N, C-alpha and C positions, 0 to 999 in steps of 0.2 A: 486260345486266348488270349492278350494281352490286355492291360490297365487304360484305363482314358485320363487325360488329368483331369484334375479338379476330382478322381471317386474318389473312396476312400476304401481302403482293403482294409485286412487281416493275411497277417505271416504266419511263421512257425511259431516268432514270442510270444502268440498270443495276443498280440496286442495292435492297435490300430493305427496307420497310416492314411495322408492326406496327399494323394498323387500329384506333386508340385508341379512337376513340369517331364517332357519325356525326349528322348533322342536318339536316335540311327545315325550309329560310329562304323562304318564298318561289317555292312548288315548286323550288328546286333544293340538293340534293343537297350535304351540304358534312361532311370528313375530319377530322379531327384524326389523323393521324400520326406515328411513330418511325421510319426509319431500328432493322433491327436488322441484329449483326455476325451476320457469314457461315455463327457455325453456326445463327444464329437463334433463337440462344440468349440473347440480353441486349442490350435496349436502347440505343444510344448518339445522339447529337448532340442538336441542339431538336427539340422537337416542332412542328408547324407542319400549317399549315394549307389542305386542297385544293378543289376544285368542282371536283365530279365532271358534265360533261357529257355525256351520249347524241344521238349526234346519226346518224339513221335505223336505228338498232341496236348501232354501236360509239360506245364509251366511252374518251371524251378525258379528262383529267385538265391542269386550272389550275388555279395559283394564284388564292389568291385573295384577293382585293384591291376589293372593296364597300369602304368602313367605316364605312357603316351594320350592312349583314349579320358586318361582322366587330366589330364592340359588341356585337350579340345571342350568336354564340356564343359569345364572354368567359365572358358567362352560362352559356349555356348545355352549356359544357363545363365537365367540377367541377373538373379536376386542371389548370386553363388555368396555360403557364408565357407565352408569348408569338408572337406572330405572326410570321415570314421569310417574306418577296417581296420 
């Protein structure tokens, strides 16, 4: 299972994030996400990029750190601000 644009997801840090956008580069799925407040009504904090890894049907999220792919993502995401990793 992967995430959809405009979906709210909970990550391991127990915080909720809004999926702003998604992109596939070299058969890997990257998401631009931003934390939402407790009421899930307002975006807070910086935008960030994460990589989805499917391991035998289990979905894991990792920080995106590949500089070449991040450069491609910067072009892809329309409302780009910065990458935090």
